[in-house]
C-alpha positions in Angstrom: -43.8 49.6 -2.2 -43.2 46.5 0.0 -39.7 47.1 1.3 -37.6 50.3 1.3 -34.1 50.1 2.8 -32.5 53.5 3.1 -28.8 54.3 3.9 -28.4 51.1 6.0 -25.3 50.7 8.1 -24.3 47.8 10.3 -21.3 48.0 12.7 -19.5 45.3 14.7 -18.1 46.6 18.0 -14.8 44.7 18.2 -12.0 45.1 20.8 -9.8 46.7 18.2 -12.5 49.2 17.4 -15.8 49.5 15.5 -15.9 47.8 12.0 -18.5 48.7 9.4 -19.8 45.5 7.7 -22.6 47.3 5.8 -21.8 50.8 4.5 -24.7 53.1 3.5 -26.7 50.7 1.2 -30.1 51.4 -0.2 -32.5 49.3 -2.2 -36.3 48.7 -2.5 -38.7 45.9 -3.4 -42.2 45.9 -4.7 -44.8 43.2 -4.1 -44.1 40.2 -6.3 -40.7 41.5 -7.2 -37.5 39.4 -7.0 -34.2 41.0 -6.1 -30.8 39.2 -6.1 -28.0 40.2 -3.7 -24.8 39.0 -5.3 -21.1 39.0 -4.4 -18.2 37.0 -3.1 -18.1 35.6 0.4 -17.6 38.4 2.9 -19.3 41.0 0.7 -22.0 41.6 3.3 -25.0 39.9 1.5 -26.1 37.8 4.5 -25.6 40.6 7.0 -27.8 42.9 4.8 -30.5 40.2 4.7 -30.4 39.5 8.4 -30.5 43.3 9.1 -34.0 43.5 7.7 -35.3 41.4 10.6 -32.7 42.7 13.0 -31.2 39.3 13.4 -27.6 40.6 13.7 -25.8 38.8 16.5 -23.8 40.7 19.1 -21.4 42.5 18.9 -23.1 43.6 15.7 -25.8 46.2 15.5 -27.6 48.4 13.1 -25.8 51.8 13.4 -27.7 53.8 10.8 -30.4 54.0 8.2 -34.0 53.1 8.0 -35.9 49.9 6.9 -39.5 50.4 5.9 -41.7 47.3 5.5 -45.3 47.9 4.5 -44.9 51.5 5.5 -43.5 50.8 9.0 -39.9 51.4 10.1 -38.6 48.0 11.4 -35.6 49.6 13.1 -37.8 51.6 15.5 -39.8 48.5 16.5 -39.4 46.8 19.8 -38.4 43.1 19.9 -42.0 42.2 20.7 -43.3 44.1 17.7 -40.6 42.5 15.4 -41.7 39.0 16.6 -45.1 39.6 15.2 -43.5 40.1 11.7 -40.7 37.5 11.8 -42.0 34.2 10.4 -45.3 35.8 9.5 -45.1 38.8 7.2 -41.4 38.2 6.5 -39.9 34.7 6.4 -36.3 33.6 6.0 -34.9 30.5 4.4 -31.4 29.6 5.6 -28.6 27.7 4.0 -28.6 24.5 6.0 -32.0 22.9 6.6 -30.6 20.7 9.4 -29.6 23.9 11.3 -33.2 25.2 10.7 -35.2 22.2 11.6 -35.3 20.7 15.2 -34.1 17.1 14.9 -36.2 15.9 17.9 -39.5 17.3 16.7 -41.7 16.0 13.9 -42.3 18.2 10.9 -45.9 18.6 11.9 -45.0 19.8 15.4 -42.6 22.4 14.0 -44.9 23.7 11.3 -48.1 23.9 13.5 -46.1 25.8 16.1 -45.0 28.4 13.6 -48.5 29.1 12.3 -50.2 29.0 15.8 -47.7 31.5 17.1 -49.1 34.1 14.7 -52.7 33.0 14.0 -55.5 31.7 16.2 -56.0 28.3 14.8 -56.9 25.0 16.5 -54.4 22.1 16.3 -56.5 20.4 13.7 -56.7 23.5 11.5 -53.0 24.1 11.8 -52.2 20.5 10.9 -54.5 20.7 7.9 -52.8 23.9 6.8 -49.3 22.3 7.3 -50.3 19.3 5.1 -51.6 21.6 2.4 -48.4 23.7 2.5 -46.3 20.5 2.2 -48.3 19.6 -0.8 -47.8 23.1 -2.2 -44.0 22.6 -2.2 -44.4 19.2 -3.9 -43.7 16.9 -1.0 -45.3 13.5 -1.9 -47.7 11.9 0.5 -47.7 14.9 2.9 -50.2 13.2 5.3 -47.5 10.6 6.0 -44.4 13.0 5.9 -45.9 15.4 8.4 -45.3 12.8 11.2 -41.7 12.1 10.3 -38.5 13.6 11.7 -36.0 15.7 9.7 -33.4 12.9 9.6 -35.9 10.7 7.8 -35.9 13.0 4.7 -33.4 13.5 2.0 -31.5 16.9 1.7 -33.8 18.1 -1.1 -36.9 17.1 0.9 -35.6 18.9 4.0 -35.1 22.1 2.1 -38.6 21.8 0.7 -39.9 21.5 4.3 -37.9 24.6 5.2 -39.6 26.5 2.3 -42.9 25.2 3.5 -42.2 26.5 7.0 -41.4 29.9 5.5 -44.7 29.8 3.4 -47.1 28.5 6.0 -48.1 32.0 7.3 -48.5 33.4 3.8 -45.7 36.0 4.1 -45.4 39.1 1.9 -41.6 38.7 1.7 -39.2 35.8 1.7 -35.4 36.3 2.3 -33.6 33.2 0.9 -29.9 33.1 2.1 -28.0 30.7 -0.3 -31.0 28.2 -0.1 -29.4 25.5 -2.3 -25.8 25.5 -1.1 -25.9 22.0 0.5 -27.8 20.4 -2.4 -26.6 18.7 -5.6 -27.1 20.5 -9.0 -30.4 18.8 -10.1 -32.0 19.4 -6.7 -30.8 23.0 -6.8 -32.7 23.6 -10.0 -35.8 22.0 -8.6 -35.7 24.2 -5.5 -35.1 27.4 -7.5 -38.0 26.5 -9.9 -40.2 25.9 -6.9 -39.3 29.3 -5.3 -40.0 31.1 -8.7 -43.3 29.3 -9.0 -44.4 30.2 -5.5 -43.4 33.9 -5.9 -45.4 34.2 -9.0 -48.5 32.3 -7.7 -48.6 34.0 -4.3 -47.3 37.5 -5.4 -44.6 37.4 -2.8 -41.5 39.5 -2.8 -38.2 37.6 -2.8 -34.6 38.6 -1.8 -32.3 35.9 -3.1 -28.8 36.0 -1.5 -26.2 34.1 -3.5 -22.8 34.2 -5.0 -24.1 32.5 -8.2 -24.8 35.1 -10.9 -26.2 32.4 -13.3 -28.9 31.5 -10.8 -29.8 35.2 -10.2 -30.0 35.7 -14.0 -32.8 33.2 -14.2 -34.6 34.0 -10.9 -34.7 37.7 -10.4 -36.1 40.9 -11.8 -33.3 43.1 -10.4 -29.7 42.6 -9.1 -27.7 44.4 -6.5 -24.0 43.5 -6.6 -22.2 43.9 -3.3 -18.5 44.4 -2.6 -16.9 45.0 0.8 -20.2 46.0 2.5 -21.4 48.3 -0.3 -23.7 48.0 -3.3 -21.4 48.7 -6.3 -24.0 48.1 -9.1 -27.8 47.8 -9.1 -30.4 47.6 -11.9 -32.7 45.4 -13.8 -31.2 41.9 -14.1 -30.8 41.7 -17.9 -29.5 45.3 -18.0 -26.8 44.6 -15.5 -25.8 41.3 -17.2 -25.7 42.7 -20.7 -24.3 46.2 -20.0 -22.5 45.9 -16.7 -20.7 49.1 -15.8 -18.6 48.2 -12.7 -15.4 46.3 -13.3 -16.2 44.0 -10.3 -19.5 43.0 -11.9 -17.8 42.5 -15.3 -15.2 40.3 -13.5 -17.9 38.1 -12.0 -19.6 37.7 -15.3 -16.3 36.8 -17.1 -15.7 34.1 -14.4 -18.8 32.2 -15.4 -18.2 29.0 -17.4 -18.9 29.8 -21.1 -19.3 27.4 -24.0 -17.0 29.2 -26.3 -14.1 28.7 -23.9 -14.4 24.9 -23.4 -11.1 23.4 -22.3 -9.6 26.7 -21.2 -9.0 28.0 -17.7 -11.8 30.0 -16.2 -11.3 33.7 -15.8 -10.8 35.0 -12.3 -10.6 38.4 -10.6 -7.0 38.9 -9.3 -6.5 39.3 -5.6 -9.2 39.0 -2.8 -11.7 41.1 -1.1 -10.1 43.4 1.5 -10.5 42.9 5.2 -13.0 45.1 6.9 -10.3 45.8 9.5 -8.0 47.5 6.9 -10.1 48.9 4.0 -8.1 50.6 1.2 -8.4 54.3 0.6 -10.6 55.5 -2.3 -12.6 52.8 -4.1 -12.5 49.6 -2.1 -12.1 47.6 -5.4 -9.2 49.6 -6.7 -6.4 47.1 -5.6 -8.0 44.5 -7.9 -9.3 46.8 -10.6 -7.8 46.5 -14.2 -8.9 50.0 -15.2 -8.0 52.1 -12.1 -6.4 55.5 -12.1 -5.2 58.0 -9.4 -8.7 59.2 -8.7 -9.8 55.7 -7.8 -7.0 55.4 -5.2 -7.9 58.8 -3.6 -11.7 59.1 -3.8 -14.6 56.8 -2.9 -17.2 56.7 -5.7 -20.9 56.7 -5.0 -23.7 55.2 -7.1 -24.2 57.1 -10.3 -26.9 56.8 -13.0 -25.9 54.8 -16.0 -27.2 55.1 -19.6 -30.3 53.0 -18.9 -33.0 54.0 -16.5 -32.8 52.4 -13.0 -29.3 51.2 -13.6 -26.6 52.6 -11.2 -22.9 51.8 -10.6 -20.3 53.1 -8.1 -17.5 53.7 -10.6 -15.9 56.9 -11.9 -15.9 55.4 -15.4 -19.6 54.8 -15.7 -21.1 55.4 -19.1 -23.7 58.1 -18.2 -26.8 59.1 -20.0 
């Protein structure tokens, strides 16, 4: 197993009191496997992704759980030990390439700095590897592009460079946080195809963080649906899409544009996600749930096995085996 997250909790120490942003979530990932973390804004997807590399900004901190990567507990590592893994064994792709790339340094300078931080390579060797990695992500004329600055590239090109930066050290795991948000639809498809191609050719694990279920359906092997800091449904991608058990997952799927409803209003889930400062009692989804009962208002459900193996949902109305 490549990654094993067990009972992870993340807390933010606010003046009004501690607030749990991630509440007791667990998931795993094998080498070459692709997992999608899905949910609305504020569900805790990005916080969960950042937690793996302990990139939570103050006043946030990991307050519980374990994160095992290649058999080692990342939570118990010192900052110095984590820095040997960040950008090398685990890489992260962020939403906005202009926030990731340094505007005053050439692409070559930035890429060679990444690889020479972790590996003993000469400048010439690092530059050659950077050019080859740019070619791998389908950057045309990489020998020329490597000496350009980020502002000289289009948005799609910049995102390809960010992916190249993540790949240059041959990581075992890539965490992609909404990697196509700032791009138009055609470029989004190209970037997703590229990520899929690289994961399959390099046998890399991928955690794809997104709110777009249609993208996850095409890209991933398994899905974890998050709501208000918890995983409410998890399983193989096609199982979750075809036989979703949690009413929140069902609502997300119904909200997708469908050909048979052309010209009609899109479905939507009534209400909005609760504030972490005032979580409802019982099931956190119950104020928006169309099938709630008194038990949902009083008790908090945990993940339960569904009819199909490996499929779990946190709902009292799950269709069990």
